[in-house]
N, CA, C and O atoms as a printed pandas DataFrame, in Angstrom:
     atom_number atom_name residue_name chain_id  residue_number  x_coord  y_coord  z_coord
0              1         N          MET        A               1   91.604    5.580  -53.421
1              2        CA          MET        A               1   92.796    5.960  -52.680
2              3         C          MET        A               1   93.903    6.312  -53.670
3              4         O          MET        A               1   94.096    5.636  -54.680
4              5         N          TYR        A               2   94.612    7.366  -53.361
5              6        CA          TYR        A               2   95.685    7.845  -54.216
6              7         C          TYR        A               2   97.004    7.359  -53.620
7              8         O          TYR        A               2   97.592    8.026  -52.770
8              9         N          GLU        A               3   97.462    6.194  -54.071
9             10        CA          GLU        A               3   98.669    5.574  -53.525
10            11         C          GLU        A               3   99.853    6.527  -53.641
11            12         O          GLU        A               3  100.080    7.129  -54.690
12            13         N          GLN        A               4  100.607    6.658  -52.545
13            14        CA          GLN        A               4  101.769    7.546  -52.532
14            15         C          GLN        A               4  102.700    7.261  -53.707
15            16         O          GLN        A               4  103.244    8.179  -54.321
16            17         N          GLU        A               5  102.875    5.983  -54.008
17            18        CA          GLU        A               5  103.805    5.578  -55.058
18            19         C          GLU        A               5  103.396    6.099  -56.433
19            20         O          GLU        A               5  104.230    6.205  -57.332
20            21         N          ASN        A               6  102.106    6.426  -56.599
21            22        CA          ASN        A               6  101.599    6.904  -57.892
22            23         C          ASN        A               6  101.407    8.416  -57.931
23            24         O          ASN        A               6  100.950    8.960  -58.936
24            25         N          CYS        A               7  101.753    9.092  -56.844
25            26        CA          CYS        A               7  101.598   10.543  -56.771
26            27         C          CYS        A               7  102.916   11.240  -57.074
27            28         O          CYS        A               7  103.988   10.639  -57.004
28            29         N          LYS        A               8  102.812   12.507  -57.408
29            30        CA          LYS        A               8  103.979   13.374  -57.539
30            31         C          LYS        A               8  103.946   14.337  -56.362
31            32         O          LYS        A               8  102.873   14.666  -55.856
32            33         N          PHE        A               9  105.125   14.793  -55.923
33            34        CA          PHE        A               9  105.216   15.588  -54.703
34            35         C          PHE        A               9  105.967   16.894  -54.931
35            36         O          PHE        A               9  106.966   16.946  -55.649
36            37         N          ALA        A              10  105.453   17.946  -54.298
37            38        CA          ALA        A              10  106.160   19.226  -54.270
38            39         C          ALA        A              10  107.109   19.199  -53.070
39            40         O          ALA        A              10  106.882   18.467  -52.107
40            41         N          LYS        A              11  108.162   19.995  -53.134
41            42        CA          LYS        A              11  109.089   20.079  -52.008
42            43         C          LYS        A              11  108.405   20.654  -50.774
43            44         O          LYS        A              11  108.902   20.502  -49.658
44            45         N          THR        A              12  107.259   21.317  -50.973
45            46        CA          THR        A              12  106.487   21.893  -49.869
46            47         C          THR        A              12  105.487   20.883  -49.295
47            48         O          THR        A              12  104.632   21.259  -48.494
48            49         N          HIS        A              13  105.580   19.608  -49.690
49            50        CA          HIS        A              13  104.842   18.469  -49.119
50            51         C          HIS        A              13  103.426   18.254  -49.640
51            52         O          HIS        A              13  102.688   17.448  -49.073
52            53         N          GLU        A              14  103.027   18.945  -50.696
53            54        CA          GLU        A              14  101.748   18.646  -51.317
54            55         C          GLU        A              14  101.951   17.497  -52.315
55            56         O          GLU        A              14  103.018   17.369  -52.916
56            57         N          TRP        A              15  100.931   16.677  -52.481
57            58        CA          TRP        A              15  100.978   15.637  -53.501
58            59         C          TRP        A              15   99.937   15.939  -54.577
59            60         O          TRP        A              15   98.952   16.637  -54.334
60            61         N          ALA        A              16  100.177   15.401  -55.763
61            62        CA          ALA        A              16   99.236   15.554  -56.877
62            63         C          ALA        A              16   99.101   14.210  -57.582
63            64         O          ALA        A              16  100.086   13.505  -57.805
64            65         N          PHE        A              17   97.877   13.875  -57.924
65            66        CA          PHE        A              17   97.589   12.657  -58.670
66            67         C          PHE        A              17   96.795   13.056  -59.899
67            68         O          PHE        A              17   95.756   13.706  -59.787
68            69         N          ASN        A              18   97.275   12.673  -61.065
69            70        CA          ASN        A              18   96.643   13.061  -62.326
70            71         C          ASN        A              18   95.482   12.130  -62.664
71            72         O          ASN        A              18   95.670   10.936  -62.896
72            73         N          GLU        A              19   94.273   12.703  -62.687
73            74        CA          GLU        A              19   93.069   11.980  -63.120
74            75         C          GLU        A              19   92.584   12.612  -64.411
75            76         O          GLU        A              19   91.725   13.494  -64.389
76            77         N          ASN        A              20   93.128   12.169  -65.535
77            78        CA          ASN        A              20   92.698   12.652  -66.845
78            79         C          ASN        A              20   92.753   14.170  -66.971
79            80         O          ASN        A              20   91.787   14.801  -67.401
80            81         N          GLY        A              21   93.891   14.751  -66.591
81            82        CA          GLY        A              21   94.084   16.189  -66.727
82            83         C          GLY        A              21   93.615   17.018  -65.539
83            84         O          GLY        A              21   93.751   18.241  -65.536
84            85         N          VAL        A              22   93.067   16.355  -64.537
85            86        CA          VAL        A              22   92.686   17.027  -63.300
86            87         C          VAL        A              22   93.595   16.493  -62.196
87            88         O          VAL        A              22   93.658   15.286  -61.961
88            89         N          ALA        A              23   94.296   17.398  -61.524
89            90        CA          ALA        A              23   95.183   16.999  -60.433
90            91         C          ALA        A              23   94.411   17.002  -59.126
91            92         O          ALA        A              23   93.871   18.028  -58.712
92            93         N          VAL        A              24   94.363   15.842  -58.480
93            94        CA          VAL        A              24   93.817   15.741  -57.128
94            95         C          VAL        A              24   94.976   16.105  -56.207
95            96         O          VAL        A              24   96.076   15.575  -56.363
96            97         N          VAL        A              25   94.745   17.006  -55.248
97            98        CA          VAL        A              25   95.825   17.539  -54.417
98            99         C          VAL        A              25   95.528   17.328  -52.934
99           100         O          VAL        A              25   94.403   17.515  -52.472
100          101         N          GLY        A              26   96.558   16.936  -52.213
101          102        CA          GLY        A              26   96.478   16.805  -50.759
102          103         C          GLY        A              26   97.845   17.064  -50.169
103          104         O          GLY        A              26   98.752   17.517  -50.868
104          105         N          ILE        A              27   98.000   16.780  -48.885
105          106        CA          ILE        A              27   99.323   16.897  -48.271
106          107         C          ILE        A              27   99.824   15.500  -47.938
107          108         O          ILE        A              27   99.038   14.577  -47.720
108          109         N          SER        A              28  101.130   15.361  -47.903
109          110        CA          SER        A              28  101.736   14.046  -47.686
110          111         C          SER        A              28  101.475   13.528  -46.281
111          112         O          SER        A              28  101.155   14.285  -45.365
112          113         N          ASP        A              29  101.618   12.238  -46.138
113          114        CA          ASP        A              29  101.496   11.611  -44.835
114          115         C          ASP        A              29  102.524   12.218  -43.873
115          116         O          ASP        A              29  102.222   12.467  -42.707
116          117         N          HIS        A              30  103.729   12.449  -44.371
117          118        CA          HIS        A              30  104.772   13.081  -43.552
118          119         C          HIS        A              30  104.303   14.460  -43.059
119          120         O          HIS        A              30  104.455   14.788  -41.882
120          121         N          ALA        A              31  103.741   15.251  -43.958
121          122        CA          ALA        A              31  103.304   16.609  -43.592
122          123         C          ALA        A              31  102.187   16.585  -42.560
123          124         O          ALA        A              31  102.196   17.380  -41.620
124          125         N          GLN        A              32  101.222   15.679  -42.723
125          126        CA          GLN        A              32  100.117   15.653  -41.756
126          127         C          GLN        A              32  100.628   15.243  -40.379
127          128         O          GLN        A              32  100.096   15.698  -39.366
128          129         N          HIS        A              33  101.659   14.384  -40.324
129          130        CA          HIS        A              33  102.267   14.025  -39.027
130          131         C          HIS        A              33  102.940   15.245  -38.404
131          132         O          HIS        A              33  102.825   15.478  -37.201
132          133         N          GLU        A              34  103.644   16.023  -39.230
133          134        CA          GLU        A              34  104.343   17.211  -38.738
134          135         C          GLU        A              34  103.359   18.280  -38.250
135          136         O          GLU        A              34  103.580   18.905  -37.213
136          137         N          ILE        A              35  102.282   18.483  -38.996
137          138        CA          ILE        A              35  101.274   19.479  -38.623
138          139         C          ILE        A              35  100.519   19.012  -37.379
139          140         O          ILE        A              35  100.163   19.824  -36.526
140          141         N          SER        A              36  100.283   17.748  -37.279
141          142        CA          SER        A              36   99.559   17.050  -36.201
142          143         C          SER        A              36   98.078   17.379  -36.215
143          144         O          SER        A              36   97.506   17.550  -37.291
144          145         N          ASP        A              37   97.454   17.469  -35.088
145          146        CA          ASP        A              37   95.995   17.504  -34.946
146          147         C          ASP        A              37   95.325   18.633  -35.729
147          148         O          ASP        A              37   95.193   19.752  -35.234
148          149         N          ILE        A              38   94.905   18.324  -36.956
149          150        CA          ILE        A              38   94.283   19.317  -37.835
150          151         C          ILE        A              38   92.849   19.566  -37.383
151          152         O          ILE        A              38   92.060   18.636  -37.219
152          153         N          VAL        A              39   92.530   20.850  -37.184
153          154        CA          VAL        A              39   91.203   21.222  -36.685
154          155         C          VAL        A              39   90.385   22.030  -37.691
155          156         O          VAL        A              39   89.169   22.151  -37.542
156          157         N          PHE        A              40   91.047   22.588  -38.720
157          158        CA          PHE        A              40   90.326   23.413  -39.692
158          159         C          PHE        A              40   91.103   23.459  -40.999
159          160         O          PHE        A              40   92.330   23.563  -41.007
160          161         N          VAL        A              41   90.366   23.381  -42.104
161          162        CA          VAL        A              41   90.963   23.554  -43.437
162          163         C          VAL        A              41   90.209   24.675  -44.123
163          164         O          VAL        A              41   89.004   24.582  -44.356
164          165         N          GLU        A              42   90.938   25.743  -44.447
165          166        CA          GLU        A              42   90.357   26.837  -45.221
166          167         C          GLU        A              42   90.506   26.441  -46.686
167          168         O          GLU        A              42   91.585   26.574  -47.264
168          169         N          LEU        A              43   89.428   25.959  -47.278
169          170        CA          LEU        A              43   89.463   25.455  -48.651
170          171         C          LEU        A              43   89.586   26.595  -49.652
171          172         O          LEU        A              43   89.102   27.699  -49.401
172          173         N          PRO        A              44   90.232   26.332  -50.784
173          174        CA          PRO        A              44   90.282   27.368  -51.819
174          175         C          PRO        A              44   88.897   27.537  -52.447
175          176         O          PRO        A              44   88.009   26.706  -52.258
176          177         N          LYS        A              45   88.735   28.608  -53.183
177          178        CA          LYS        A              45   87.455   28.882  -53.841
178          179         C          LYS        A              45   87.372   28.114  -55.163
179          180         O          LYS        A              45   88.294   28.149  -55.978
180          181         N          LYS        A              46   86.258   27.429  -55.352
181          182        CA          LYS        A              46   86.016   26.744  -56.618
182          183         C          LYS        A              46   85.973   27.790  -57.724
183          184         O          LYS        A              46   85.331   28.829  -57.571
184          185         N          GLY        A              47   86.650   27.524  -58.832
185          186        CA          GLY        A              47   86.710   28.465  -59.942
186          187         C          GLY        A              47   87.930   29.362  -59.910
187          188         O          GLY        A              47   88.230   30.047  -60.888
188          189         N          ALA        A              48   88.642   29.362  -58.776
189          190        CA          ALA        A              48   89.853   30.204  -58.666
190          191         C          ALA        A              48   90.942   29.679  -59.590
191          192         O          ALA        A              48   91.081   28.473  -59.795
192          193         N          GLN        A              49   91.701   30.605  -60.136
193          194        CA          GLN        A              49   92.865   30.257  -60.948
194          195         C          GLN        A              49   94.084   30.229  -60.038
195          196         O          GLN        A              49   94.298   31.154  -59.253
196          197         N          VAL        A              50   94.880   29.174  -60.139
197          198        CA          VAL        A              50   96.083   29.054  -59.314
198          199         C          VAL        A              50   97.288   28.802  -60.211
199          200         O          VAL        A              50   97.160   28.284  -61.320
200          201         N          LYS        A              51   98.447   29.175  -59.715
201          202        CA          LYS        A              51   99.708   28.914  -60.401
202          203         C          LYS        A              51  100.517   27.947  -59.553
203          204         O          LYS        A              51  100.409   27.946  -58.327
204          205         N          ALA        A              52  101.313   27.140  -60.196
205          206        CA          ALA        A              52  102.173   26.200  -59.477
206          207         C          ALA        A              52  103.022   26.973  -58.475
207          208         O          ALA        A              52  103.647   27.976  -58.820
208          209         N          GLY        A              53  103.038   26.499  -57.235
209          210        CA          GLY        A              53  103.814   27.139  -56.191
210          211         C          GLY        A              53  103.093   28.260  -55.467
211          212         O          GLY        A              53  103.644   28.845  -54.535
212          213         N          GLN        A              54  101.863   28.573  -55.882
213          214        CA          GLN        A              54  101.088   29.659  -55.267
214          215         C          GLN        A              54  100.327   29.148  -54.047
215          216         O          GLN        A              54   99.731   28.071  -54.083
216          217         N          GLN        A              55  100.352   29.929  -52.968
217          218        CA          GLN        A              55   99.581   29.604  -51.771
218          219         C          GLN        A              55   98.104   29.696  -52.140
219          220         O          GLN        A              55   97.670   30.678  -52.743
220          221         N          CYS        A              56   97.331   28.669  -51.775
221          222        CA          CYS        A              56   95.923   28.700  -52.173
222          223         C          CYS        A              56   94.960   28.321  -51.056
223          224         O          CYS        A              56   93.752   28.505  -51.206
224          225         N          CYS        A              57   95.459   27.799  -49.947
225          226        CA          CYS        A              57   94.591   27.524  -48.804
226          227         C          CYS        A              57   95.448   27.356  -47.554
227          228         O          CYS        A              57   96.676   27.409  -47.612
228          229         N          VAL        A              58   94.771   27.152  -46.418
229          230        CA          VAL        A              58   95.464   27.070  -45.131
230          231         C          VAL        A              58   94.909   25.896  -44.341
231          232         O          VAL        A              58   93.706   25.633  -44.341
232          233         N          ILE        A              59   95.815   25.197  -43.668
233          234        CA          ILE        A              59   95.423   24.137  -42.740
234          235         C          ILE        A              59   95.809   24.607  -41.347
235          236         O          ILE        A              59   96.936   25.049  -41.122
236          237         N          GLU        A              60   94.865   24.509  -40.407
237          238        CA          GLU        A              60   95.142   24.903  -39.033
238          239         C          GLU        A              60   95.117   23.681  -38.134
239          240         O          GLU        A              60   94.235   22.827  -38.232
240          241         N          SER        A              61   96.110   23.620  -37.255
241          242        CA          SER        A              61   96.160   22.562  -36.249
242          243         C          SER        A              61   96.021   23.214  -34.884
243          244         O          SER        A              61   95.869   24.431  -34.777
244          245         N          VAL        A              62   96.074   22.397  -33.849
245          246        CA          VAL        A              62   95.977   22.951  -32.501
246          247         C          VAL        A              62   97.192   23.810  -32.171
247          248         O          VAL        A              62   97.145   24.604  -31.231
248          249         N          LYS        A              63   98.298   23.663  -32.940
249          250        CA          LYS        A              63   99.502   24.422  -32.612
250          251         C          LYS        A              63   99.936   25.450  -33.653
251          252         O          LYS        A              63  100.754   26.316  -33.342
252          253         N          SER        A              64   99.411   25.383  -34.884
253          254        CA          SER        A              64   99.877   26.330  -35.905
254          255         C          SER        A              64   98.934   26.375  -37.105
255          256         O          SER        A              64   97.988   25.595  -37.214
256          257         N          ALA        A              65   99.227   27.309  -37.994
257          258        CA          ALA        A              65   98.549   27.388  -39.293
258          259         C          ALA        A              65   99.610   27.183  -40.368
259          260         O          ALA        A              65  100.709   27.729  -40.271
260          261         N          SER        A              66   99.284   26.401  -41.387
261          262        CA          SER        A              66  100.238   26.090  -42.446
262          263         C          SER        A              66   99.648   26.425  -43.805
263          264         O          SER        A              66   98.530   26.019  -44.123
264          265         N          ASP        A              67  100.404   27.165  -44.603
265          266        CA          ASP        A              67   99.981   27.467  -45.970
266          267         C          ASP        A              67  100.097   26.206  -46.817
267          268         O          ASP        A              67  101.023   25.412  -46.654
268          269         N          ILE        A              68   99.144   26.040  -47.721
269          270        CA          ILE        A              68   99.159   24.946  -48.680
270          271         C          ILE        A              68   99.289   25.581  -50.063
271          272         O          ILE        A              68   98.588   26.538  -50.392
272          273         N          PHE        A              69  100.196   25.032  -50.859
273          274        CA          PHE        A              69  100.514   25.574  -52.173
274          275         C          PHE        A              69  100.017   24.635  -53.258
275          276         O          PHE        A              69  100.044   23.415  -53.096
276          277         N          SER        A              70   99.568   25.199  -54.351
277          278        CA          SER        A              70   99.147   24.366  -55.469
278          279         C          SER        A              70  100.394   23.832  -56.175
279          280         O          SER        A              70  101.281   24.610  -56.527
280          281         N          PRO        A              71  100.472   22.528  -56.385
281          282        CA          PRO        A              71  101.639   21.980  -57.070
282          283         C          PRO        A              71  101.598   22.189  -58.592
283          284         O          PRO        A              71  102.611   22.016  -59.270
284          285         N          VAL        A              72  100.437   22.559  -59.120
285          286        CA          VAL        A              72  100.261   22.770  -60.565
286          287         C          VAL        A              72   99.405   24.005  -60.813
287          288         O          VAL        A              72   98.727   24.499  -59.912
288          289         N          SER        A              73   99.446   24.490  -62.039
289          290        CA          SER        A              73   98.640   25.641  -62.443
290          291         C          SER        A              73   97.326   25.184  -63.056
291          292         O          SER        A              73   97.240   24.112  -63.656
292          293         N          GLY        A              74   96.300   26.020  -62.892
293          294        CA          GLY        A              74   95.020   25.717  -63.513
294          295         C          GLY        A              74   93.870   26.294  -62.720
295          296         O          GLY        A              74   94.033   27.259  -61.973
296          297         N          GLU        A              75   92.696   25.689  -62.889
297          298        CA          GLU        A              75   91.471   26.162  -62.239
298          299         C          GLU        A              75   91.023   25.157  -61.182
299          300         O          GLU        A              75   90.966   23.955  -61.439
300          301         N          ILE        A              76   90.709   25.661  -60.002
301          302        CA          ILE        A              76   90.147   24.808  -58.949
302          303         C          ILE        A              76   88.753   24.391  -59.410
303          304         O          ILE        A              76   87.876   25.240  -59.569
304          305         N          VAL        A              77   88.541   23.092  -59.627
305          306        CA          VAL        A              77   87.249   22.625  -60.121
306          307         C          VAL        A              77   86.430   21.901  -59.052
307          308         O          VAL        A              77   85.231   21.677  -59.223
308          309         N          GLU        A              78   87.091   21.537  -57.947
309          310        CA          GLU        A              78   86.369   20.872  -56.867
310          311         C          GLU        A              78   87.170   21.030  -55.578
311          312         O          GLU        A              78   88.400   21.051  -55.595
312          313         N          VAL        A              79   86.454   21.140  -54.468
313          314        CA          VAL        A              79   87.090   21.146  -53.149
314          315         C          VAL        A              79   86.446   20.037  -52.323
315          316         O          VAL        A              79   85.303   19.652  -52.569
316          317         N          ASN        A              80   87.178   19.535  -51.359
317          318        CA          ASN        A              80   86.680   18.440  -50.535
318          319         C          ASN        A              80   85.830   19.003  -49.397
319          320         O          ASN        A              80   86.339   19.326  -48.323
320          321         N          GLU        A              81   84.534   19.112  -49.651
321          322        CA          GLU        A              81   83.597   19.695  -48.681
322          323         C          GLU        A              81   83.558   18.910  -47.377
323          324         O          GLU        A              81   83.225   19.474  -46.335
324          325         N          ALA        A              82   83.890   17.623  -47.407
325          326        CA          ALA        A              82   83.877   16.808  -46.189
326          327         C          ALA        A              82   84.831   17.369  -45.136
327          328         O          ALA        A              82   84.636   17.144  -43.942
328          329         N          LEU        A              83   85.861   18.097  -45.571
329          330        CA          LEU        A              83   86.826   18.664  -44.630
330          331         C          LEU        A              83   86.237   19.807  -43.811
331          332         O          LEU        A              83   86.758   20.140  -42.746
332          333         N          SER        A              84   85.159   20.407  -44.299
333          334        CA          SER        A              84   84.511   21.499  -43.560
334          335         C          SER        A              84   83.962   21.009  -42.227
335          336         O          SER        A              84   83.988   21.739  -41.236
336          337         N          SER        A              85   83.472   19.789  -42.198
337          338        CA          SER        A              85   82.911   19.244  -40.958
338          339         C          SER        A              85   83.850   18.258  -40.267
339          340         O          SER        A              85   83.642   17.922  -39.101
340          341         N          ASP        A              86   84.886   17.789  -40.978
341          342        CA          ASP        A              86   85.813   16.813  -40.404
342          343         C          ASP        A              86   87.218   17.041  -40.951
343          344         O          ASP        A              86   87.708   16.264  -41.771
344          345         N          ALA        A              87   87.864   18.115  -40.489
345          346        CA          ALA        A              87   89.213   18.453  -40.972
346          347         C          ALA        A              87   90.224   17.367  -40.650
347          348         O          ALA        A              87   91.233   17.231  -41.342
348          349         N          ALA        A              88   89.962   16.589  -39.600
349          350        CA          ALA        A              88   90.890   15.527  -39.196
350          351         C          ALA        A              88   90.986   14.399  -40.223
351          352         O          ALA        A              88   91.840   13.523  -40.094
352          353         N          LEU        A              89   90.120   14.409  -41.242
353          354        CA          LEU        A              89   90.246   13.440  -42.344
354          355         C          LEU        A              89   91.641   13.524  -42.957
355          356         O          LEU        A              89   92.189   12.514  -43.399
356          357         N          VAL        A              90   92.213   14.719  -42.983
357          358        CA          VAL        A              90   93.560   14.895  -43.538
358          359         C          VAL        A              90   94.564   14.088  -42.718
359          360         O          VAL        A              90   95.501   13.518  -43.277
360          361         N          ASN        A              91   94.379   14.032  -41.396
361          362        CA          ASN        A              91   95.255   13.227  -40.546
362          363         C          ASN        A              91   95.012   11.732  -40.738
363          364         O          ASN        A              91   95.956   10.948  -40.840
364          365         N          ARG        A              92   93.754   11.351  -40.786
365          366        CA          ARG        A              92   93.410    9.928  -40.847
366          367         C          ARG        A              92   93.651    9.322  -42.227
367          368         O          ARG        A              92   94.069    8.169  -42.332
368          369         N          GLU        A              93   93.390   10.092  -43.288
369          370        CA          GLU        A              93   93.452    9.549  -44.648
370          371         C          GLU        A              93   94.109   10.550  -45.602
371          372         O          GLU        A              93   93.454   11.017  -46.534
372          373         N          PRO        A              94   95.391   10.892  -45.393
373          374        CA          PRO        A              94   96.001   11.926  -46.234
374          375         C          PRO        A              94   96.043   11.583  -47.727
375          376         O          PRO        A              94   96.106   12.480  -48.568
376          377         N          HIS        A              95   96.010   10.285  -48.058
377          378        CA          HIS        A              95   96.048    9.883  -49.466
378          379         C          HIS        A              95   94.744    9.225  -49.911
379          380         O          HIS        A              95   94.728    8.437  -50.857
380          381         N          ALA        A              96   93.668    9.550  -49.230
381          382        CA          ALA        A              96   92.359    9.010  -49.610
382          383         C          ALA        A              96   91.314   10.096  -49.388
383          384         O          ALA        A              96   91.277   11.079  -50.129
384          385         N          GLY        A              97   90.464    9.932  -48.375
385          386        CA          GLY        A              97   89.391   10.880  -48.118
386          387         C          GLY        A              97   89.851   12.255  -47.692
387          388         O          GLY        A              97   89.051   13.189  -47.654
388          389         N          GLY        A              98   91.146   12.401  -47.364
389          390        CA          GLY        A              98   91.678   13.684  -46.917
390          391         C          GLY        A              98   92.272   14.551  -48.015
391          392         O          GLY        A              98   92.988   15.508  -47.721
392          393         N          TRP        A              99   91.986   14.232  -49.289
393          394        CA          TRP        A              99   92.436   15.129  -50.366
394          395         C          TRP        A              99   91.790   16.501  -50.127
395          396         O          TRP        A              99   90.758   16.599  -49.463
396          397         N          ILE        A             100   92.408   17.562  -50.676
397          398        CA          ILE        A             100   91.932   18.913  -50.354
398          399         C          ILE        A             100   91.198   19.576  -51.520
399          400         O          ILE        A             100   90.105   20.112  -51.337
400          401         N          PHE        A             101   91.787   19.545  -52.710
401          402        CA          PHE        A             101   91.141   20.184  -53.863
402          403         C          PHE        A             101   91.588   19.519  -55.155
403          404         O          PHE        A             101   92.542   18.741  -55.182
404          405         N          LYS        A             102   90.865   19.850  -56.235
405          406        CA          LYS        A             102   91.191   19.339  -57.569
406          407         C          LYS        A             102   91.398   20.521  -58.502
407          408         O          LYS        A             102   90.649   21.498  -58.475
408          409         N          VAL        A             103   92.433   20.408  -59.329
409          410        CA          VAL        A             103   92.796   21.472  -60.268
410          411         C          VAL        A             103   92.750   20.933  -61.695
411          412         O          VAL        A             103   93.423   19.954  -62.017
412          413         N          LYS        A             104   91.955   21.574  -62.546
413          414        CA          LYS        A             104   92.013   21.257  -63.980
414          415         C          LYS        A             104   93.283   21.916  -64.486
415          416         O          LYS        A             104   93.367   23.140  -64.585
416          417         N          MET        A             105   94.266   21.090  -64.805
417          418        CA          MET        A             105   95.594   21.616  -65.137
418          419         C          MET        A             105   95.615   22.356  -66.465
419          420         O          MET        A             105   95.051   21.899  -67.459
420          421         N          SER        A             106   96.277   23.504  -66.461
421          422        CA          SER        A             106   96.462   24.242  -67.707
422          423         C          SER        A             106   97.655   23.678  -68.481
423          424         O          SER        A             106   97.759   23.877  -69.691
424          425         N          ASP        A             107   98.557   22.974  -67.785
425          426        CA          ASP        A             107   99.713   22.353  -68.432
426          427         C          ASP        A             107  100.132   21.133  -67.620
427          428         O          ASP        A             107  100.849   21.255  -66.627
428          429         N          ALA        A             108   99.682   19.961  -68.047
429          430        CA          ALA        A             108   99.979   18.722  -67.318
430          431         C          ALA        A             108  101.479   18.434  -67.264
431          432         O          ALA        A             108  101.922   17.641  -66.433
432          433         N          LYS        A             109  102.263   19.064  -68.133
433          434        CA          LYS        A             109  103.710   18.847  -68.103
434          435         C          LYS        A             109  104.336   19.393  -66.821
435          436         O          LYS        A             109  105.462   19.030  -66.482
436          437         N          GLU        A             110  103.615   20.267  -66.101
437          438        CA          GLU        A             110  104.128   20.763  -64.816
438          439         C          GLU        A             110  104.340   19.619  -63.822
439          440         O          GLU        A             110  105.163   19.723  -62.912
440          441         N          LEU        A             111  103.599   18.536  -64.001
441          442        CA          LEU        A             111  103.788   17.375  -63.120
442          443         C          LEU        A             111  105.221   16.850  -63.208
443          444         O          LEU        A             111  105.741   16.286  -62.245
444          445         N          ASP        A             112  105.854   17.037  -64.365
445          446        CA          ASP        A             112  107.240   16.578  -64.552
446          447         C          ASP        A             112  108.213   17.334  -63.651
447          448         O          ASP        A             112  109.321   16.860  -63.397
448          449         N          ASN        A             113  107.801   18.513  -63.165
449          450        CA          ASN        A             113  108.655   19.310  -62.280
450          451         C          ASN        A             113  108.575   18.847  -60.828
451          452         O          ASN        A             113  109.354   19.291  -59.984
452          453         N          LEU        A             114  107.628   17.949  -60.540
453          454        CA          LEU        A             114  107.441   17.461  -59.177
454          455         C          LEU        A             114  108.263   16.198  -58.949
455          456         O          LEU        A             114  108.751   15.579  -59.895
456          457         N          LEU        A             115  108.407   15.830  -57.695
457          458        CA          LEU        A             115  109.212   14.680  -57.314
458          459         C          LEU        A             115  108.399   13.382  -57.357
459          460         O          LEU        A             115  107.202   13.380  -57.069
460          461         N          THR        A             116  109.053   12.295  -57.715
461          462        CA          THR        A             116  108.432   10.987  -57.545
462          463         C          THR        A             116  108.396   10.689  -56.054
463          464         O          THR        A             116  109.055   11.380  -55.277
464          465         N          PHE        A             117  107.651    9.689  -55.641
465          466        CA          PHE        A             117  107.587    9.337  -54.230
466          467         C          PHE        A             117  108.970    8.953  -53.711
467          468         O          PHE        A             117  109.352    9.336  -52.605
468          469         N          GLU        A             118  109.713    8.202  -54.505
469          470        CA          GLU        A             118  111.069    7.795  -54.081
470          471         C          GLU        A             118  111.961    9.012  -53.870
471          472         O          GLU        A             118  112.691    9.087  -52.882
472          473         N          ASP        A             119  111.901    9.962  -54.797
473          474        CA          ASP        A             119  112.718   11.184  -54.663
474          475         C          ASP        A             119  112.248   12.034  -53.493
475          476         O          ASP        A             119  113.058   12.630  -52.783
476          477         N          TYR        A             120  110.924   12.088  -53.294
477          478        CA          TYR        A             120  110.375   12.854  -52.165
478          479         C          TYR        A             120  110.882   12.275  -50.841
479          480         O          TYR        A             120  111.288   13.022  -49.951
480          481         N          LYS        A             121  110.857   10.960  -50.714
481          482        CA          LYS        A             121  111.308   10.311  -49.470
482          483         C          LYS        A             121  112.762   10.694  -49.159
483          484         O          LYS        A             121  113.133   10.838  -47.995
484          485         N          LYS        A             122  113.571   10.855  -50.195
485          486        CA          LYS        A             122  114.983   11.205  -49.990
486          487         C          LYS        A             122  115.146   12.618  -49.424
487          488         O          LYS        A             122  116.174   12.925  -48.820
488          489         N          THR        A             123  114.141   13.483  -49.613
489          490        CA          THR        A             123  114.239   14.855  -49.114
490          491         C          THR        A             123  113.845   14.966  -47.642
491          492         O          THR        A             123  114.076   15.997  -47.011
492          493         N          LEU        A             124  113.257   13.915  -47.103
493          494        CA          LEU        A             124  112.755   13.975  -45.716
494          495         C          LEU        A             124  113.852   13.760  -44.694
495          496         O          LEU        A             124  113.589   13.781  -43.492
């Protein structure tokens, strides 16, 4: 489980957790509540290059579609295949089994540009 307190957050509600230079990425608990009943996650392509702040996948709920942005730059090295058959994992476990993708960071210092959990809470 990726404890909120140990994650960094983008203003667009994505979280990142650094695992030895690979950022595990998901959406915040707040964001999954706002999106509500998630029915589909369009996962990014493994091997794709992403830049911090770039739209890289989409989450669809019963009421809308929401763009998801990469909080860091690098290469997508893994996607959460479990979401293909159970997109609601993002609702049930936004900081555990509901992670969306992993990025091998090209510059881990980009994490310094993200918000701490305490700072993120202040933006809500």
